[in-house]
N, C-alpha and C positions, 0 to 999 in steps of 0.2 A: 723409573723412574728412574740418573740419572742417577741418574741418577739414580732408572729406576733404578740414578742410579745409584744407592749404588753399587754396594760391593758384596753382599750375601744375599742368598735367596728369600723369598718372602715367607717361606715356610719354617725357617730356622726358629730357634727358641731364644728368648731373651736372656742375657747374661746377668742383667739385674744388679749392676754395680751401684751401690750407695744410695739407692732410691729411698730407704727408710729415713734418711736424714734431710730429704728435701722438704722445702716448705712452698707455701702458696705464693709468696712474694719474693722479689730480689731483697734481701735483707742482710744486716751486719751479722757476721759470724762472731759470737761471743764465747765460744767454747775455751777460748784462750785469752786471758785478759791482756796479753802482750799484742794480741791480734784484734783488739776490740774496735779498732777502726777499720778494718779490712772487710769488704763485702764480698761474699761468695757468689759466684755465678755458675750455674750448672748448665753445661751444654750437652745435649744428646747427640750421639754420633752412632754410625752403624759400622761395624766390623773392627778390624784391627789395624788398618791403614790410615793412621791419624796423624802422621808426622807434622804437618802444618799446623794443626791445633796444638799438639804437644809443644811445639816451638812457641806458639802464642802464649800458652800458659806459662812457659818458663820465662818469656820476656817480661810477663806481668808480675813475676816474682819481685817483691820488695815495694810494689805499689799499693795502693788502696784497694785493688781488685784481685781476688783469688779465683782463677778460672779451673772449675773442676770438670774433668771429662767423664761422662756417664755413657758406657758403651751398651749398644744393643746389637742383637743379631736377628731381628725381626722388624722389617720395615713397617709393619702395622702398628708398632707400639710408640715410637718418638713423638708423633703427633698427638696421640692420646694422653700420654704423660705430660707433655707440654701443656695441653689444654686443662689438664687437672691441676697445674700449678706446681707439679713435683720437680720440673726443670724450668729453666729460664729461657733457653735458646735451644734450637736444634739445627743440624746441618748434615742432611742425608738425601734430600730428594729435589727433583727438578720441578720446575713450575707446573708442568702438566699433571703431575702426581699430586702436588699440593692442591691444585684446583680441584681435582676428582675427589680426594680424600676429604677436603673442606666441604664440598658439596654433600657428601655421603653421610658426613657426621655433624654438619652445622658447626664447623670450627670457625673461629674469627682471629685469623692470624695476620702478621704483617711481615713482608719481607724487608730486612735490614741490608742485605748485600747479596749480589751475585757471588759465586764462587768459581766454579769450573764447569765445563761441559764434557761429558763422556761420550765419545762418538760411538754410534752403532754402524756396523760394518758387515759387508758380505765376505764370506770366505768360500774357497773352493779347492778341491783337488783336481778338477777336470777341466776348468776354463781359466783364463787370464783376465777376462773382461765380461760383464754382463752383457755386452753386445754379442758375445758368442753363443749365448742361449739358443738352443734349438726348439722346434716345434714340439710342445707336450712335455718339456722339462719340468722337474719338480724343484721348488725353492722351499726350504724350511724356514720358518719365522717363529717367534715367541707367540704363545697363545693368549697372554693377558692382554687387556684392552690397550693399555698406554703403550707397551713395547710392541705389541702387534700392530697397532696403528702406525707407530713410528716406522716399523719395518715396511709396511705398505707405502708410506710416504717416501722412504729411501727408493723403493723399486719405481715409483712414480717419477722421482728426480732423475733416475738412470734410464728412463723412458721404456721401462719394461712394461708398465701398465698405466692406465690413467683412472683416477678415482673421482667419484662424486664430490666437486668442490664444496658443497654445502656441508660435508661432514667434517671439515677443518682438520685438527691434527690427531684426531681419533676415530679414522675410518675403520671398517671390518672388511672382510673378505667380500661380503655381499654388496659393498659399495664400489667395487670395481666395475667401471663402465666401458672400458676397452682393454683387451688382452689379445693383442694381434697374434702372438705366438702360442696362445692357449696354455700359458704357464700354470702349472698346478701348484697350489699354495698348501703345503703341509704345515699345520699349526701344532706346535708341541711346547712343553714346559720350556721356559727360557734356558733352564740349566742344561737341557738335553740337545740344545741346538749345535753344541760342538761336537758331539759324538756322532751327529748325522751327516757331517762334512763329507765322509767317504761314500755315503749312500745316495746323495741328491747332487743335482747340478750345482746348487750353491745353498749355503745356509747363512742366515742373518743372525749375528751372534753380538750380545752385550759385550762391552770390552772386559768387564771384569771377568766373565767367564773365559774369554779369549786369553787374557794375561795368565789365568790360573792354569791353562792348558798349554802354556808355552808358546802362543802365538803373540806376535808383535803387530798390534794394531796399525802402526805406521808402515810397516814392510809387508805384512801377510796379507792384509785384506785387499780385495780386488775393487771394492767400491765402499765408500763411507758416505753417511748422510751429511758430512761436511765437505765431501769433494767438491771442488769447483768454486770455492768461496769461503768467506769468514762466517762469523756468528752474527745473525741479525739480533737487533736489540730486543725484538720481541720473540726470539726463539723460546719456545716453551720447554725445551729440554736442557736449559741452563739450570744447574744447581744453585740453591740459594741457602742463606741463613735466615731463619725466622723467629719471631717472638709473639706473645700474645699481643693483640692489637693494643690493649690497654696499657702495654709496657713500651710502645714503639718510641716514645720520647725520652725514656729513662737514660740518664746521662752515663750511668754505669755500663749499661749495655752498649751504648755508642763508644765508650772507651775500648770495650773488647773488640767491636767491629773496626775501630780506627787501627787497632793493633794488628788485626787480621789483614787489613788492606795495605800490606807493605810489600815491597820488592822480594824480601826473604820468602814470603809465604808463596808468591808465584813460582820462584825457584824450587822450593821444597815440593810444590805440587808436580812440577814437570820432572823432578829428580825421582820422586816417589812412585809415580804412576807409569812412567817411562812410555809416554805416548798415549796411555789409556784416558787420560784426563787433561784438558786444555784449560788454563786459567783464563778468566773472561772479565775478572773485576779489574776496575781502575785502581791502580796501586801507587802508593807514593814511597819515596825513599825513607 
């Protein structure tokens, strides 16, 4: 995700901040009579890098909306908690992950806004370009379906392999139909792709792990899945803000989204992630 990504491993534990106070619906917070007209909205995020949402929350202070950030460290939880009505929004995943998770758990969510895209990129200590790959070289890729499929699509974009087109955006290694240099694909946990850079011809690494290991996706990558063009409108790796479908027309949630979709937010994303995330939403001043 994207998002996968996007910024902590799927096996981490939940931090569980504030879930006991959540409710089934967006509702007025009456815990303080002076705030009886303020509606609290809880948004689920993953990890500690949330400056853009913290800024949105700050800008909403003094309005009729209180935006509360609920932090998770496990990608499997925010959708489940949103579905259960314990939070009102979440923003942690790209569209491909959302689609797969929704199918697996019969979730009924609505996308309210795009946010950013996190590039997936190849890194190497041995070559400067994927064109330099030699016969029988090994490339490490993440072993989960979404990130692994995205890594294979990256290699196809770089003309290293060709994939069965019927597999869409989630191909597997078995779906490689052309491999002229007989490149070996080594599948490992996404968190281990960085440590393998010295041992393979190239390793395909999620940007969060690259940044955590002092790599600069904009300068150190030898190829990115965004290389050679912008972000297509149907790109499945664009991260999103979602709600339960029943709440898609809620004016309070729309107010939060409108506050997010501002130029200040785009600037904070660029500043915070230093090239590891690229804003893609249409913003207003």
